C-alpha positions in Angstrom: 70.1 101.7 109.8 73.5 100.3 108.7 75.5 98.1 111.0 79.3 98.3 110.9 82.0 95.8 111.8 85.7 96.6 112.2 88.8 94.5 112.7 92.2 95.0 114.3 93.8 92.4 112.1 93.2 89.6 114.6 89.6 89.9 115.8 86.4 91.2 114.3 84.2 93.5 116.3 80.5 94.5 115.8 77.9 95.0 114.8 77.8 98.7 115.7 75.6 101.6 114.7 77.3 104.7 113.3 77.0 106.4 116.8 78.5 103.3 118.5 81.3 103.0 116.0 82.2 106.7 116.8 82.9 105.7 120.4 85.5 103.1 119.2 89.1 104.1 118.6 89.3 103.6 114.9 91.3 105.5 112.3 90.8 106.0 108.6 93.1 103.0 108.0 91.0 100.6 110.2 89.4 98.0 108.0 85.6 98.0 108.2 82.7 96.0 106.7 79.0 96.6 106.3 76.3 94.8 104.5 76.6 95.5 100.7 80.4 95.5 100.7 82.2 92.6 99.1 85.3 92.9 101.2 86.8 94.8 104.1 87.9 98.4 103.2 89.6 101.2 105.1 87.1 103.3 107.1 88.3 106.5 105.4 87.0 105.1 102.1 83.4 105.1 103.2 81.7 108.5 102.8 79.2 107.9 105.6 82.1 107.3 108.2 83.8 110.7 107.4 82.1 112.5 110.4 84.0 110.1 112.7 87.4 111.5 111.9 89.0 114.8 113.1 88.5 117.8 110.9 92.2 118.4 110.6 92.5 115.3 108.3 91.5 115.7 104.7 88.0 114.5 103.9 87.3 112.1 101.1 84.5 113.4 98.9 81.3 111.4 98.8 81.0 109.0 95.9 77.9 108.1 93.8 77.5 104.9 95.7 78.5 104.8 99.4 79.5 101.2 99.0 82.3 101.9 96.5 85.6 102.7 98.1 87.3 105.9 96.9 90.8 105.2 95.6 93.2 107.9 96.6 95.8 106.8 94.1 96.3 104.2 91.5 97.3 100.6 92.4 100.9 99.5 91.6 101.7 97.8 88.3 100.5 94.2 88.3 103.0 92.7 85.8 100.3 90.2 84.6 100.9 90.6 80.8 104.7 90.4 81.3 104.3 87.3 83.5 102.2 85.5 80.9 104.7 86.4 78.2 107.6 85.1 80.3 105.6 81.9 81.0 104.9 81.3 77.3 108.2 82.4 75.8 110.9 82.2 78.3 110.7 80.1 81.4 107.5 78.4 82.5 108.2 77.9 86.3 109.3 81.5 87.0 106.5 82.9 84.8 103.9 81.0 86.8 105.3 82.4 90.1 105.1 85.8 88.5 101.4 85.2 87.5 100.5 84.2 91.0 101.9 87.4 92.5 100.5 89.5 89.7 97.0 88.3 90.3 97.2 89.4 94.0 98.1 93.0 93.3 94.7 94.5 92.5 92.7 92.5 95.0 95.0 93.4 97.8 94.9 97.1 96.8 91.1 97.2 96.6 90.8 95.5 100.0 92.9 98.3 101.5 96.1 96.3 102.0 98.3 98.8 100.1 101.6 97.6 101.5 100.9 94.0 100.7 99.8 95.0 97.2 103.0 97.0 96.6 105.0 94.0 97.9 103.1 91.6 95.5 103.8 94.0 92.6 107.6 94.0 93.5 107.6 90.2 93.8 105.8 89.8 90.4 108.3 92.1 88.8 111.2 90.3 90.3 110.0 86.9 89.0 109.3 88.3 85.6 112.9 89.6 85.4 114.3 86.3 86.7 112.3 84.3 84.3 113.2 86.6 81.4 117.0 86.4 82.0 117.0 82.7 82.8 115.0 82.0 79.5 117.3 84.3 77.6 120.4 82.5 79.0 118.9 79.1 78.0 118.2 80.3 74.5 121.7 81.7 74.2 123.3 78.5 75.4 121.1 76.5 73.0 122.2 78.6 70.0 125.9 78.4 71.2 125.8 74.6 71.4 124.0 74.4 68.1 126.7 76.7 66.5 129.5 74.6 68.1 127.8 71.4 66.9 127.5 72.7 63.3 131.2 73.9 63.3 132.3 70.5 64.7 130.3 68.6 62.1 131.7 70.8 59.3 135.2 70.3 60.7 134.8 66.5 60.9 133.5 66.4 57.2 136.5 68.4 56.0 138.9 66.1 57.8 137.2 63.0 56.3 137.5 64.4 52.8 141.2 65.0 53.1 
């Protein structure tokens, strides 16, 4: 018989049997854990906990393994490839910050922290854009100064020859 734990975000409670857990005030969004899971997941994502929720709410179909959470939608864009390209080609510091946020997106999503995952995705995208435009600005300034240096050198050579 499985034993379940749940958390309110501050404290962890348990272990409880399925019947005992039914007496607690948990929702489909309450994070739960049981032996065999690698991380806390929303209670609504475990097929065996479906009988605990009111019938008016949509049921999640059982999955081949009861320990795999059912994803109701796709996780947000993680920006990892873009962050790596910005790090290598544009602006190292901003690209690294983008990589840090990008690596959090999927793990937060899988653990049921959808809002935090969406925020990490937005932050990763923000740092990718900042790094790209800062890098582009640096390249443009570099080529402008190179052009001005060449024009100045040519002008100096022409004046020396006259």
